N, C-alpha and C positions, 0 to 999 in steps of 0.2 A: 504494500500500500504506500502510495506516494504522499508527500506532505499535503498536497491539495486535497486528496481524499480524506486525510486525517483531519484537516481543518474543517472541511464540509461536514464530516461526521460529528465533530465536536460541537459545531454550531447547531446542527440538527438536534443533537441531544439536549442542548440548552433550550432550544425553541420548544421541543417536545415536553420538557420538564415544566417550563412556564405555562404552556398551554394545558398540560394535564392538571396543574394546580388550579387554574381558572375554571376548567371544565368540571373538576371535582367539586368546587364550591357551588357551581350552578346545579350540578346533578344532586348535590346534598339538599339544596332548597327544593328542587323538583320532587325528590324522593322522600321528603320528610314524613309524609303521611303513610308511607309504605315501609320505611326502614331507614337504615343508615348506610351511606356509602363509606366503605372501609378503605378502598384504594381505587385509583384510576391511572392507567398508563396508556400512552399513545406512542405509536411508531409511524410517523408521517411518511417516512421513506417506504415502509412496507405496507402502508395504507391499512393498518390494523390498530386495534385497541383492546384493552382488557379492563373490566370493572368488577370489583368485588363488593357485594352488598350483604348486609345482615337484615333480612326482612323481619318485620314485627311478628312476634309469635314463633319465630324459627330459632333453632339452636345452632344450626350450621350455616356458614356463609354460602351465598350464591355467587358463582363465578360465571361471567359472561365474556366470551371472547368474540370480538368482531374481527373476523379473519380477512375481510375485504370490504372496502367502502369506496364510493365514488362521489365526487363533488360535481354537480350539474349547475353550470352558470348560465345566466341569461338575464332578462329583466328582473327575475326573482331567482334566488339561489336555493339549491336543495342538496341534501345529502341522501344517498341511497346506500343502504347496507346490502351488500351483495351476498355475503356469507357470514354466518354467526352461529355460535353454539353455546349452550348453557349447561351448567352442572345439574339441572333439573329438567326432566323430560317435558313436564307441563309448560315450562318457560320456553322450551324449544318450539312447542306447538303455538304458543302465543306469538313468538317472534315470526314464525312462518306466516301466520295470519295477519299480523299488524305491522311488522317491521321490514322483513327481508323483501328486497326488490320493490319497495314502495318509496315514493319521493316524499321526503319530510322537509318542509320549508325551514330554511335558516332565517331566524328573525333578522330584519335589516340592520339592527344595531350591532349584531355580531358577525354579519356577513363578511366584511373585509378581513377581520381577524381569523375567522374560520377558514376562509379560502387561503390566506397566507400560510397558516399552520398546517391544515389538513391536506393541502395539495402537495406537501413534501417539498 
């Protein structure tokens, strides 16, 4: 690996860490009624992410791996999760019905940051 690749990788790691912290805070607010977000990691170069949640009433954490996503840009911007899997089968069924291969609008106030970070 050359110096350029090393620098790009280091910058990407810092960018991913900062984005993961911001997304973790946002997810924590969105998930508060359902449980607690324990961890969120993103790999923008690999277009993947991982989230761990402890759902209310559960004793074991739920792990969700987003194995592939795509950002769709235009007058409005969307994220499309192409492949994902969870540590609970019922969550896999929910994701198949409501998440995977569906366009989810990125709120305009977050659009620029999301495109910068998630497009790798």
